[in-house]
Backbone as JSON Lines, residues from 0, in Angstrom:
{"i":0,"aa":"X","n":[53.01,89.93,71.08],"ca":[52.98,88.55,71.51],"c":[53.64,87.64,70.48]}
{"i":1,"aa":"X","n":[53.37,87.87,69.2],"ca":[53.98,87.07,68.14],"c":[55.21,87.79,67.6]}
{"i":2,"aa":"X","n":[56.25,87.03,67.36],"ca":[57.42,87.66,66.74],"c":[57.24,87.66,65.22]}
{"i":3,"aa":"X","n":[58.2,88.21,64.51],"ca":[58.1,88.35,63.05],"c":[58.06,86.99,62.35]}
{"i":4,"aa":"X","n":[58.82,86.02,62.84],"ca":[58.81,84.69,62.23],"c":[57.43,84.05,62.35]}
{"i":5,"aa":"X","n":[56.81,84.19,63.51],"ca":[55.47,83.63,63.7],"c":[54.45,84.31,62.81]}
{"i":6,"aa":"X","n":[54.56,85.62,62.69],"ca":[53.63,86.36,61.82],"c":[53.81,85.95,60.36]}
{"i":7,"aa":"X","n":[55.06,85.79,59.94],"ca":[55.32,85.36,58.56],"c":[54.77,83.96,58.33]}
{"i":8,"aa":"X","n":[54.94,83.09,59.32],"ca":[54.41,81.73,59.2],"c":[52.89,81.76,59.07]}
{"i":9,"aa":"X","n":[52.23,82.56,59.9],"ca":[50.77,82.65,59.83],"c":[50.31,83.23,58.49]}
{"i":10,"aa":"X","n":[51.04,84.18,57.96],"ca":[50.67,84.73,56.65],"c":[50.81,83.68,55.55]}
{"i":11,"aa":"X","n":[51.85,82.87,55.62],"ca":[52.0,81.78,54.64],"c":[50.86,80.78,54.78]}
{"i":12,"aa":"X","n":[50.48,80.48,56.0],"ca":[49.37,79.55,56.23],"c":[48.06,80.14,55.72]}
{"i":13,"aa":"X","n":[47.85,81.43,55.94],"ca":[46.63,82.08,55.44],"c":[46.57,82.01,53.91]}
{"i":14,"aa":"X","n":[47.7,82.25,53.27],"ca":[47.74,82.17,51.8],"c":[47.45,80.75,51.33]}
{"i":15,"aa":"X","n":[48.03,79.78,52.0],"ca":[47.79,78.38,51.62],"c":[46.33,77.99,51.83]}
{"i":16,"aa":"X","n":[45.75,78.46,52.91],"ca":[44.36,78.13,53.21],"c":[43.42,78.74,52.18]}
{"i":17,"aa":"X","n":[43.79,79.89,51.62],"ca":[42.96,80.51,50.59],"c":[43.08,79.79,49.25]}
{"i":18,"aa":"X","n":[44.25,79.31,48.9],"ca":[44.49,78.8,47.55],"c":[44.34,77.28,47.45]}
{"i":19,"aa":"X","n":[44.83,76.55,48.41],"ca":[44.92,75.1,48.27],"c":[43.59,74.35,48.22]}
{"i":20,"aa":"X","n":[42.53,74.76,48.89],"ca":[41.27,74.03,48.7],"c":[40.78,74.06,47.25]}
{"i":21,"aa":"X","n":[40.96,75.16,46.57],"ca":[40.59,75.22,45.16],"c":[41.47,74.28,44.34]}
{"i":22,"aa":"X","n":[42.75,74.24,44.66],"ca":[43.65,73.32,43.96],"c":[43.26,71.87,44.25]}
{"i":23,"aa":"X","n":[42.85,71.59,45.48],"ca":[42.4,70.24,45.82],"c":[41.15,69.86,45.05]}
{"i":24,"aa":"X","n":[40.24,70.8,44.9],"ca":[39.03,70.53,44.12],"c":[39.38,70.26,42.66]}
{"i":25,"aa":"X","n":[40.32,71.01,42.12],"ca":[40.76,70.77,40.74],"c":[41.38,69.38,40.62]}
{"i":26,"aa":"X","n":[42.16,68.97,41.6],"ca":[42.76,67.62,41.58],"c":[41.7,66.54,41.63]}
{"i":27,"aa":"X","n":[40.68,66.72,42.46],"ca":[39.61,65.72,42.54],"c":[38.83,65.68,41.23]}
{"i":28,"aa":"X","n":[38.57,66.82,40.63],"ca":[37.89,66.83,39.34],"c":[38.74,66.19,38.25]}
{"i":29,"aa":"X","n":[40.05,66.42,38.28],"ca":[40.94,65.77,37.32],"c":[40.94,64.26,37.53]}
{"i":30,"aa":"X","n":[40.93,63.83,38.79],"ca":[40.86,62.39,39.1],"c":[39.58,61.8,38.54]}
{"i":31,"aa":"X","n":[38.46,62.48,38.76],"ca":[37.18,62.0,38.27],"c":[37.16,61.95,36.74]}
{"i":32,"aa":"X","n":[37.73,62.97,36.11],"ca":[37.82,62.98,34.65],"c":[38.67,61.85,34.1]}
{"i":33,"aa":"X","n":[39.8,61.6,34.74],"ca":[40.66,60.5,34.29],"c":[39.98,59.16,34.48]}
{"i":34,"aa":"X","n":[39.31,58.99,35.6],"ca":[38.6,57.73,35.86],"c":[37.51,57.52,34.8]}
{"i":35,"aa":"X","n":[36.75,58.58,34.48],"ca":[35.71,58.48,33.46],"c":[36.33,58.19,32.09]}
{"i":36,"aa":"X","n":[37.41,58.86,31.78],"ca":[38.1,58.62,30.51],"c":[38.54,57.16,30.4]}
{"i":37,"aa":"X","n":[39.14,56.64,31.46],"ca":[39.58,55.24,31.42],"c":[38.41,54.27,31.35]}
{"i":38,"aa":"X","n":[37.32,54.57,32.02],"ca":[36.15,53.7,31.93],"c":[35.61,53.66,30.5]}
{"i":39,"aa":"X","n":[35.66,54.79,29.82],"ca":[35.13,54.85,28.46],"c":[36.09,54.3,27.42]}
{"i":40,"aa":"X","n":[37.39,54.49,27.61],"ca":[38.35,54.09,26.57],"c":[39.06,52.77,26.87]}
{"i":41,"aa":"X","n":[39.21,52.41,28.13],"ca":[39.92,51.19,28.51],"c":[39.08,50.36,29.49]}
{"i":42,"aa":"X","n":[37.9,49.94,29.1],"ca":[37.05,49.24,30.06],"c":[37.62,47.89,30.51]}
{"i":43,"aa":"X","n":[38.48,47.29,29.71],"ca":[39.08,46.02,30.14],"c":[39.96,46.2,31.38]}
{"i":44,"aa":"X","n":[40.54,47.36,31.53],"ca":[41.41,47.61,32.69],"c":[40.65,48.13,33.91]}
{"i":45,"aa":"X","n":[39.48,48.69,33.71],"ca":[38.81,49.36,34.82],"c":[37.49,48.75,35.24]}
{"i":46,"aa":"X","n":[36.85,47.99,34.4],"ca":[35.52,47.48,34.71],"c":[35.52,45.95,34.7]}
{"i":47,"aa":"X","n":[35.46,45.31,35.87],"ca":[35.49,43.85,35.9],"c":[34.31,43.21,35.18]}
{"i":48,"aa":"X","n":[33.14,43.8,35.23],"ca":[31.98,43.22,34.56],"c":[32.14,43.27,33.04]}
{"i":49,"aa":"X","n":[32.68,44.35,32.53],"ca":[32.96,44.44,31.1],"c":[34.01,43.4,30.71]}
{"i":50,"aa":"X","n":[34.99,43.22,31.56],"ca":[36.05,42.25,31.29],"c":[35.47,40.85,31.17]}
{"i":51,"aa":"X","n":[34.6,40.47,32.08],"ca":[33.99,39.13,32.05],"c":[33.14,38.98,30.79]}
{"i":52,"aa":"X","n":[32.4,40.0,30.42],"ca":[31.53,39.92,29.24],"c":[32.32,39.83,27.94]}
{"i":53,"aa":"X","n":[33.52,40.41,27.91],"ca":[34.32,40.42,26.68],"c":[35.6,39.6,26.82]}
{"i":54,"aa":"X","n":[35.55,38.56,27.58],"ca":[36.75,37.75,27.81],"c":[37.2,37.03,26.54]}
{"i":55,"aa":"X","n":[36.31,36.84,25.59],"ca":[36.68,36.13,24.37],"c":[37.65,36.94,23.52]}
{"i":56,"aa":"X","n":[37.69,38.24,23.68],"ca":[38.58,39.07,22.87],"c":[39.98,39.17,23.44]}
{"i":57,"aa":"X","n":[40.18,38.68,24.65],"ca":[41.49,38.74,25.3],"c":[42.26,37.47,24.97]}
{"i":58,"aa":"X","n":[43.55,37.58,24.64],"ca":[44.34,36.37,24.38],"c":[44.32,35.43,25.59]}
{"i":59,"aa":"X","n":[44.27,34.12,25.32],"ca":[44.11,33.13,26.39],"c":[45.25,33.15,27.39]}
{"i":60,"aa":"X","n":[46.47,33.39,26.94],"ca":[47.59,33.38,27.89],"c":[47.57,34.59,28.84]}
{"i":61,"aa":"X","n":[46.88,35.65,28.46],"ca":[46.8,36.83,29.31],"c":[45.49,36.89,30.1]}
{"i":62,"aa":"X","n":[44.59,35.97,29.81],"ca":[43.26,36.04,30.4],"c":[43.26,35.88,31.92]}
{"i":63,"aa":"X","n":[43.93,34.87,32.43],"ca":[43.88,34.6,33.88],"c":[44.51,35.73,34.7]}
{"i":64,"aa":"X","n":[45.73,36.17,34.38],"ca":[46.29,37.26,35.19],"c":[45.51,38.57,35.06]}
{"i":65,"aa":"X","n":[45.08,38.89,33.85],"ca":[44.33,40.13,33.66],"c":[42.98,40.09,34.36]}
{"i":66,"aa":"X","n":[42.32,38.95,34.29],"ca":[41.0,38.85,34.91],"c":[41.08,39.05,36.41]}
{"i":67,"aa":"X","n":[42.14,38.54,37.0],"ca":[42.26,38.62,38.45],"c":[42.82,39.95,38.92]}
{"i":68,"aa":"X","n":[43.76,40.51,38.19],"ca":[44.52,41.63,38.73],"c":[44.24,42.99,38.12]}
{"i":69,"aa":"X","n":[44.02,43.06,36.83],"ca":[43.95,44.37,36.18],"c":[42.85,45.28,36.75]}
{"i":70,"aa":"X","n":[41.61,44.84,36.78],"ca":[40.58,45.75,37.31],"c":[40.79,46.07,38.79]}
{"i":71,"aa":"X","n":[41.24,45.09,39.55],"ca":[41.48,45.34,40.98],"c":[42.64,46.3,41.19]}
{"i":72,"aa":"X","n":[43.7,46.11,40.44],"ca":[44.87,46.98,40.6],"c":[44.56,48.42,40.2]}
{"i":73,"aa":"X","n":[43.9,48.59,39.08],"ca":[43.57,49.95,38.63],"c":[42.57,50.59,39.59]}
{"i":74,"aa":"X","n":[41.56,49.84,40.0],"ca":[40.58,50.38,40.94],"c":[41.23,50.71,42.28]}
{"i":75,"aa":"X","n":[42.09,49.83,42.75],"ca":[42.79,50.08,44.01],"c":[43.67,51.31,43.94]}
{"i":76,"aa":"X","n":[44.36,51.47,42.83],"ca":[45.21,52.65,42.65],"c":[44.37,53.92,42.65]}
{"i":77,"aa":"X","n":[43.27,53.9,41.93],"ca":[42.42,55.09,41.89],"c":[41.79,55.37,43.25]}
{"i":78,"aa":"X","n":[41.41,54.35,43.99],"ca":[40.86,54.57,45.33],"c":[41.93,55.12,46.28]}
{"i":79,"aa":"X","n":[43.16,54.65,46.14],"ca":[44.24,55.16,46.99],"c":[44.51,56.64,46.69]}
{"i":80,"aa":"X","n":[44.52,57.0,45.42],"ca":[44.72,58.41,45.05],"c":[43.56,59.27,45.56]}
{"i":81,"aa":"X","n":[42.34,58.76,45.44],"ca":[41.19,59.5,45.96],"c":[41.29,59.67,47.47]}
{"i":82,"aa":"X","n":[41.67,58.61,48.18],"ca":[41.83,58.71,49.63],"c":[42.88,59.75,49.99]}
{"i":83,"aa":"X","n":[43.99,59.74,49.29],"ca":[45.04,60.73,49.53],"c":[44.52,62.15,49.31]}
{"i":84,"aa":"X","n":[43.8,62.36,48.22],"ca":[43.27,63.7,47.93],"c":[42.26,64.14,48.99]}
{"i":85,"aa":"X","n":[41.4,63.23,49.42],"ca":[40.4,63.59,50.43],"c":[41.04,63.87,51.78]}
{"i":86,"aa":"X","n":[42.05,63.09,52.14],"ca":[42.76,63.34,53.4],"c":[43.47,64.7,53.34]}
{"i":87,"aa":"X","n":[44.13,64.98,52.22],"ca":[44.81,66.27,52.08],"c":[43.82,67.43,52.15]}
{"i":88,"aa":"X","n":[42.68,67.28,51.49],"ca":[41.66,68.33,51.54],"c":[41.12,68.49,52.96]}
{"i":89,"aa":"X","n":[40.91,67.39,53.65],"ca":[40.46,67.46,55.04],"c":[41.47,68.15,55.94]}
{"i":90,"aa":"X","n":[42.75,67.88,55.72],"ca":[43.79,68.54,56.51],"c":[43.79,70.04,56.24]}
{"i":91,"aa":"X","n":[43.59,70.43,55.0],"ca":[43.56,71.86,54.67],"c":[42.34,72.54,55.3]}
{"i":92,"aa":"X","n":[41.22,71.86,55.3],"ca":[40.04,72.46,55.93],"c":[40.23,72.59,57.44]}
{"i":93,"aa":"X","n":[40.88,71.63,58.05],"ca":[41.18,71.73,59.48],"c":[42.17,72.86,59.74]}
{"i":94,"aa":"X","n":[43.14,73.01,58.85],"ca":[44.11,74.1,59.01],"c":[43.41,75.45,58.87]}
{"i":95,"aa":"X","n":[42.43,75.53,57.98],"ca":[41.67,76.78,57.84],"c":[40.96,77.1,59.15]}
{"i":96,"aa":"X","n":[40.37,76.1,59.77],"ca":[39.68,76.32,61.04],"c":[40.66,76.8,62.11]}
{"i":97,"aa":"X","n":[41.84,76.2,62.15],"ca":[42.83,76.58,63.16],"c":[43.37,77.99,62.92]}
{"i":98,"aa":"X","n":[43.57,78.36,61.66],"ca":[44.03,79.73,61.36],"c":[42.96,80.74,61.77]}
{"i":99,"aa":"X","n":[41.71,80.42,61.5],"ca":[40.63,81.32,61.93],"c":[40.59,81.43,63.45]}
{"i":100,"aa":"X","n":[40.8,80.32,64.13],"ca":[40.83,80.35,65.59],"c":[41.98,81.21,66.09]}
{"i":101,"aa":"X","n":[43.15,81.07,65.47],"ca":[44.29,81.92,65.85],"c":[44.0,83.39,65.58]}
{"i":102,"aa":"X","n":[43.34,83.67,64.46],"ca":[42.98,85.06,64.17],"c":[42.02,85.6,65.23]}
{"i":103,"aa":"X","n":[41.07,84.78,65.62],"ca":[40.1,85.21,66.64],"c":[40.79,85.45,67.97]}
{"i":104,"aa":"X","n":[41.65,84.53,68.37],"ca":[42.34,84.67,69.64],"c":[43.42,85.75,69.6]}
{"i":105,"aa":"X","n":[44.04,85.92,68.44],"ca":[45.14,86.86,68.34],"c":[44.71,88.28,67.99]}
{"i":106,"aa":"X","n":[43.44,88.49,67.65],"ca":[43.0,89.82,67.23],"c":[43.18,90.87,68.32]}
{"i":107,"aa":"X","n":[42.8,90.61,69.58],"ca":[42.98,91.66,70.58],"c":[44.39,91.76,71.14]}
{"i":108,"aa":"X","n":[45.29,90.88,70.75],"ca":[46.64,90.86,71.32],"c":[47.39,92.17,71.13]}
{"i":109,"aa":"X","n":[47.39,92.83,69.95],"ca":[48.12,94.09,69.83],"c":[47.58,95.17,70.75]}
{"i":110,"aa":"X","n":[46.27,95.19,71.02],"ca":[45.72,96.2,71.93],"c":[46.22,95.97,73.35]}
{"i":111,"aa":"X","n":[46.32,94.73,73.77],"ca":[46.82,94.43,75.11],"c":[48.26,94.87,75.26]}
{"i":112,"aa":"X","n":[49.07,94.6,74.21],"ca":[50.48,94.99,74.28],"c":[50.6,96.51,74.34]}
{"i":113,"aa":"X","n":[49.8,97.22,73.55],"ca":[49.91,98.67,73.55],"c":[49.37,99.27,74.85]}
{"i":114,"aa":"X","n":[48.39,98.61,75.49],"ca":[47.87,99.14,76.75],"c":[48.85,98.93,77.9]}
{"i":115,"aa":"X","n":[49.74,97.94,77.79],"ca":[50.73,97.7,78.85],"c":[51.82,98.75,78.82]}
{"i":116,"aa":"X","n":[52.07,99.33,77.66],"ca":[53.18,100.29,77.55],"c":[52.87,101.62,78.11]}
């Protein structure tokens, strides 16, 4: 029922389904580690409450733009990266389900072909 190209494609998908969720988890852990690192080392850029509490240490000419934009921009960037990672991981999990479904549906196919001959 499946030709060689289709079988090769399914094998590539099976390999990706086995490996990529672990890679996605590593990416999410790296994201979490970077976010924690930035919170601890650069709180002026990542924590608006810390920024307000320590506004006296920031030069006056940089205070207004930094107060409004820096924490929001960094937080927005990190949330966008997290959303991308979660969507990619969700797509991989859905692909795993579909490959399993194809395996279930395609398992008896070689027997049917051999019984027709």
